[in-house]
N, CA and C atoms as a LAMMPS dump frame, in Angstrom:
ITEM: TIMESTEP
0
ITEM: NUMBER OF ATOMS
231
ITEM: BOX BOUNDS ff ff ff
-5.0000000000000000e+02 5.0000000000000000e+02
-5.0000000000000000e+02 5.0000000000000000e+02
-5.0000000000000000e+02 5.0000000000000000e+02
ITEM: ATOMS id mol type element x y z
1 1 1 N 307.805 -458.686 476.392
2 1 2 C 307.887 -459.671 475.5
3 1 3 C 306.551 -460.401 475.484
4 2 1 N 306.013 -460.694 474.576
5 2 2 C 304.663 -461.052 474.313
6 2 3 C 304.388 -462.407 473.677
7 3 1 N 303.696 -463.131 474.214
8 3 2 C 303.5 -464.739 473.446
9 3 3 C 302.045 -464.406 472.731
10 4 1 N 301.646 -464.961 471.348
11 4 2 C 300.406 -464.757 470.847
12 4 3 C 299.81 -466.236 470.741
13 5 1 N 298.609 -466.198 470.958
14 5 2 C 297.915 -467.509 470.904
15 5 3 C 297.63 -467.915 469.393
16 6 1 N 297.611 -469.19 469.041
17 6 2 C 297.057 -469.784 468.093
18 6 3 C 296.323 -471.102 468.16
19 7 1 N 296.071 -471.674 466.975
20 7 2 C 295.062 -472.66 467.086
21 7 3 C 295.641 -474.103 467.012
22 8 1 N 296.931 -474.119 466.969
23 8 2 C 297.764 -475.398 466.748
24 8 3 C 298.874 -475.499 467.735
25 9 1 N 299.381 -474.755 468.604
26 9 2 C 300.599 -475.117 469.313
27 9 3 C 299.732 -475.549 470.715
28 10 1 N 300.216 -476.83 471.151
29 10 2 C 299.571 -477.356 472.319
30 10 3 C 299.956 -476.112 473.404
31 11 1 N 298.911 -476.353 474.343
32 11 2 C 298.929 -475.538 475.595
33 11 3 C 300.318 -475.972 476.452
34 12 1 N 300.561 -477.267 476.642
35 12 2 C 301.693 -477.997 477.308
36 12 3 C 303.054 -477.4 476.761
37 13 1 N 302.712 -477.285 475.452
38 13 2 C 304.448 -476.543 474.75
39 13 3 C 304.567 -475.296 475.147
40 14 1 N 303.516 -474.336 475.169
41 14 2 C 303.54 -473.116 475.735
42 14 3 C 304.105 -472.955 476.94
43 15 1 N 303.563 -473.958 478.021
44 15 2 C 304.042 -474.141 479.269
45 15 3 C 305.261 -474.072 479.486
46 16 1 N 305.77 -475.153 478.408
47 16 2 C 307.107 -475.684 478.442
48 16 3 C 308.123 -474.292 478.038
49 17 1 N 307.725 -473.606 477.023
50 17 2 C 308.411 -472.599 476.497
51 17 3 C 308.565 -471.589 477.733
52 18 1 N 307.537 -471.267 477.979
53 18 2 C 307.687 -470.217 479.676
54 18 3 C 308.56 -470.663 480.491
55 19 1 N 308.545 -472.026 480.92
56 19 2 C 309.511 -472.575 482.017
57 19 3 C 310.961 -472.537 481.299
58 20 1 N 311.287 -473.083 480.157
59 20 2 C 312.586 -473.109 479.875
60 20 3 C 313.158 -471.708 479.283
61 21 1 N 312.487 -470.995 478.733
62 21 2 C 313.106 -469.8 478.208
63 21 3 C 312.965 -468.416 479.015
64 22 1 N 311.678 -468.756 479.569
65 22 2 C 311.731 -467.302 480.775
66 22 3 C 311.817 -467.796 481.939
67 23 1 N 312.032 -468.987 482.456
68 23 2 C 312.389 -469.133 483.984
69 23 3 C 311.307 -469.307 484.759
70 24 1 N 309.922 -469.354 484.17
71 24 2 C 308.815 -469.265 485.184
72 24 3 C 308.684 -470.762 485.971
73 25 1 N 308.049 -470.468 486.973
74 25 2 C 307.538 -471.931 487.63
75 25 3 C 306.402 -472.515 487.011
76 26 1 N 306.352 -473.747 487.261
77 26 2 C 305.232 -474.639 486.59
78 26 3 C 303.7 -473.858 486.797
79 27 1 N 303.532 -473.24 487.881
80 27 2 C 302.112 -472.758 488.096
81 27 3 C 301.988 -471.355 487.472
82 28 1 N 303.203 -470.621 487.521
83 28 2 C 303.197 -469.26 486.966
84 28 3 C 302.972 -469.484 485.151
85 29 1 N 303.703 -470.478 484.551
86 29 2 C 303.82 -470.802 483.483
87 29 3 C 302.383 -471.165 482.859
88 30 1 N 301.744 -472.054 483.593
89 30 2 C 300.237 -472.22 483.531
90 30 3 C 299.22 -471.21 483.344
91 31 1 N 299.423 -470.186 484.258
92 31 2 C 298.673 -468.878 484.846
93 31 3 C 298.856 -468.113 483.178
94 32 1 N 300.071 -467.611 482.842
95 32 2 C 300.531 -467.181 481.613
96 32 3 C 299.849 -467.727 480.321
97 33 1 N 299.887 -469.184 480.313
98 33 2 C 299.344 -469.792 479.095
99 33 3 C 297.871 -469.762 479.184
100 34 1 N 297.111 -469.722 480.153
101 34 2 C 295.801 -469.559 479.939
102 34 3 C 295.417 -468.035 479.869
103 35 1 N 296.325 -466.896 480.191
104 35 2 C 295.791 -465.836 479.829
105 35 3 C 295.993 -465.732 478.209
106 36 1 N 297.173 -466.179 477.559
107 36 2 C 297.283 -466.444 476.13
108 36 3 C 296.009 -466.857 475.421
109 37 1 N 295.717 -468.006 476.205
110 37 2 C 294.619 -468.726 475.236
111 37 3 C 293.469 -468.191 475.48
112 38 1 N 293.005 -467.358 476.724
113 38 2 C 292.008 -466.645 476.819
114 38 3 C 291.882 -465.169 475.91
115 39 1 N 292.75 -464.371 476.211
116 39 2 C 292.919 -463.043 475.407
117 39 3 C 293.451 -463 474.412
118 40 1 N 294.13 -464.187 473.904
119 40 2 C 294.989 -463.996 472.478
120 40 3 C 296.216 -463.707 472.733
121 41 1 N 296.895 -463.014 473.746
122 41 2 C 298.197 -462.786 473.898
123 41 3 C 298.281 -462.892 475.361
124 42 1 N 299.721 -462.74 475.664
125 42 2 C 299.936 -462.675 477.096
126 42 3 C 301.599 -462.255 477.239
127 43 1 N 301.752 -461.414 478.538
128 43 2 C 303.231 -461.08 478.857
129 43 3 C 303.995 -462.045 479.252
130 44 1 N 305.163 -462.624 478.594
131 44 2 C 305.925 -463.586 479.029
132 44 3 C 306.902 -463.047 480.102
133 45 1 N 307.128 -461.601 479.93
134 45 2 C 308.463 -461.224 480.784
135 45 3 C 308.643 -459.679 480.165
136 46 1 N 309.24 -458.893 480.986
137 46 2 C 309.862 -457.536 480.774
138 46 3 C 311.279 -457.472 480.618
139 47 1 N 311.984 -457.253 479.712
140 47 2 C 313.536 -457.303 479.344
141 47 3 C 313.776 -455.668 478.638
142 48 1 N 315.216 -455.654 478.913
143 48 2 C 315.677 -454.63 477.865
144 48 3 C 315.684 -455.181 476.513
145 49 1 N 315.826 -454.389 475.528
146 49 2 C 315.213 -454.774 474.074
147 49 3 C 316.484 -456.119 473.553
148 50 1 N 317.508 -455.941 473.769
149 50 2 C 318.481 -456.963 472.997
150 50 3 C 318.051 -458.314 473.855
151 51 1 N 318.017 -458.438 475.087
152 51 2 C 317.447 -459.775 475.509
153 51 3 C 315.961 -460.175 475.136
154 52 1 N 314.921 -459.302 474.983
155 52 2 C 313.717 -459.407 474.708
156 52 3 C 313.877 -460.176 473.133
157 53 1 N 314.767 -459.545 472.187
158 53 2 C 314.92 -460.005 470.916
159 53 3 C 315.494 -461.349 471.182
160 54 1 N 316.482 -461.691 471.843
161 54 2 C 317.097 -462.907 471.949
162 54 3 C 316.054 -464.024 472.379
163 55 1 N 315.229 -463.673 473.384
164 55 2 C 314.363 -464.656 473.648
165 55 3 C 313.26 -464.827 472.574
166 56 1 N 313.005 -463.887 472.045
167 56 2 C 311.815 -463.936 470.679
168 56 3 C 312.504 -464.938 469.939
169 57 1 N 313.859 -464.64 469.424
170 57 2 C 314.297 -465.7 468.552
171 57 3 C 314.235 -467.175 469.089
172 58 1 N 314.59 -467.428 470.387
173 58 2 C 314.667 -468.794 471.139
174 58 3 C 313.301 -469.272 470.793
175 59 1 N 312.259 -468.617 471.31
176 59 2 C 310.921 -468.991 470.994
177 59 3 C 310.761 -469.643 469.884
178 60 1 N 310.804 -468.795 468.66
179 60 2 C 310.49 -468.871 467.197
180 60 3 C 311.362 -470.337 466.741
181 61 1 N 312.664 -470.124 467.358
182 61 2 C 313.543 -471.619 467.026
183 61 3 C 312.876 -472.663 467.577
184 62 1 N 312.607 -472.807 468.866
185 62 2 C 311.947 -473.919 469.416
186 62 3 C 310.675 -474.24 468.939
187 63 1 N 309.961 -473.543 468.779
188 63 2 C 308.428 -474.032 468.083
189 63 3 C 308.906 -474.503 466.89
190 64 1 N 309.65 -473.66 465.834
191 64 2 C 309.653 -474.257 464.43
192 64 3 C 310.336 -475.773 464.426
193 65 1 N 311.66 -475.91 465.374
194 65 2 C 311.956 -477.254 465.401
195 65 3 C 310.804 -478.223 465.836
196 66 1 N 309.636 -477.988 466.319
197 66 2 C 308.594 -478.884 466.728
198 66 3 C 307.323 -479.095 465.606
199 67 1 N 307.654 -477.786 464.466
200 67 2 C 306.64 -477.688 463.667
201 67 3 C 305.223 -476.981 464.239
202 68 1 N 305.436 -476.264 465.31
203 68 2 C 304.377 -475.285 465.694
204 68 3 C 304.369 -473.938 465.2
205 69 1 N 303.304 -473.26 465.134
206 69 2 C 303.398 -471.883 464.592
207 69 3 C 303.342 -470.883 465.903
208 70 1 N 303.929 -471.134 466.935
209 70 2 C 304.139 -470.132 468.141
210 70 3 C 304.823 -468.999 467.671
211 71 1 N 304.208 -467.609 468.027
212 71 2 C 304.928 -466.553 467.511
213 71 3 C 304.888 -465.772 468.846
214 72 1 N 306.216 -464.907 469.063
215 72 2 C 306.25 -464.09 470.07
216 72 3 C 306.604 -462.76 469.437
217 73 1 N 306.545 -461.528 470.187
218 73 2 C 306.877 -460.173 469.813
219 73 3 C 307.559 -459.439 470.956
220 74 1 N 308.015 -458.335 470.727
221 74 2 C 308.618 -457.264 471.374
222 74 3 C 307.97 -456.115 471.32
223 75 1 N 307.39 -455.4 472.555
224 75 2 C 306.706 -454.29 472.488
225 75 3 C 307.305 -453.359 473.446
226 76 1 N 307.133 -452.039 473.128
227 76 2 C 307.804 -451 474.117
228 76 3 C 306.751 -451.097 475.267
229 77 1 N 307.221 -450.921 476.351
230 77 2 C 306.277 -450.846 477.637
231 77 3 C 305.707 -449.608 477.68
């Protein structure tokens, strides 16, 4: 499960997504957010396909509700 960087979504929102949808601790969420910010993408977690697709849809819905362009994707490991 990959999250992609963009120039509009606030870092705090990305941390919130990582905590709420992916169950990350505040410090782990911050580390992943910084990786996304620096390298353009980061791994939010590794899941079976159906779970990853559901979490990706949750990310898109949460971002769209707030007007952010945050995107996620599912890639085979």
